[in-house]
ROTORDREN-359836 format. One record per residue (C-alpha): x, y, z; residue in three letters. Coordinates in steps of 0.02 Angstrom, whole numbers, plus 50000, padded with zeros to 5 digits. Example, Ala and Ser with C-alpha at 12.3 -4.5 7.8 and 13.67 -1.06 7.14 Angstrom:
REM ROTORDREN-359836
506154977550390ALA/506844994750357SER/
This chain:
REM ROTORDREN-359836
490624875746860MET/492114884246939ILE/493224868746931GLU/493304870846742ASN/494504885246776PHE/495704874546879TYR/496994872946741THR/498614878246827THR/499624865446925SER/500354871347091PHE/501594863047209THR/501334866247396VAL/502824867647515SER/502644868747704ARG/503894874347834LEU/504544860147942SER/505884859648074TYR/507254846548088ALA/508804848348194GLY/508304865848247GLY/508264872048068LYS/506714876647968GLY/506564871747786THR/505144871047662TYR/504704853647601ALA/503464848647466SER/501824841947536VAL/500834839747375GLY/500104847247218THR/498424853947164PHE/497584862147014TYR/496884879647031GLY/496504896146947HIS/497524911946982MET/497034929846951GLN/497614946747013GLN/496794951247179ALA/495644966047192GLN/496524981947247THR/495494983447406LEU/495964965747457THR/497814968847421ALA/497814984747525GLU/497304974947680GLN/498934965147683LEU/500464971347780PRO/501544972047623ASN/500424982947514ARG/501664984647372PHE/501804965947339ALA/501034957547188GLU/499464950147265VAL/498454936547181HIS/496954925747222SER/497014907147188VAL/495424896947180TRP/495544878147210CYS/494534863247268ASP/493874864847446GLU/494814848947497SER/496524855847447THR/497824854247586ASP/498534871847593VAL/498734883547742LYS/499254901347778ALA/501144901847785GLY/501364888647649ASP/502234892447485ARG/501534887747316ILE/502424886947149ASN/501614887046977ASP/503154880446888GLY/503844897946861THR/503514908647014ASN/503454906347203ASP/502034913447306TYR/501804914847494LYS/500054910347556VAL/499444924747665GLN/497684918447696GLY/496464904547657VAL/494584906747647GLN/493374892247628LEU/491894896847519ASN/490764881847547ASN/489054889147510VAL/488114886747348GLY/488594877747188LEU/490384884247170ASN/491174878047332ARG/493034881347336HIS/494504888047435LYS/495174905247396GLU/497004908347435LEU/497724925747450LEU/499544925047396VAL/501034936747374ASN/502264933947234LYS/504004931247304GLU/505434939647214HIS/507214933147206ALA/508434942847315GLU/
């Protein structure tokens, strides 16, 4: 089954506002599988030259578009979330851009 590929640990951070200032705060972790997104999928995003990846994870994972995820080495911005809940391999698919240090 697809969950056998969920071997990478990710930390999820979500934007929250306090005192009129927005900061990202950790909201949890999950295990998933990351691979480079298909070229056609990557071309549909506004920033076409970004490093675009797909992350598969459990369908119950608390992650939303706009969140950031980190795999222990790199930060990624979640551009979209698709729930694939048909058939035997139910999962969420996240479309993420790798964020580069300024």
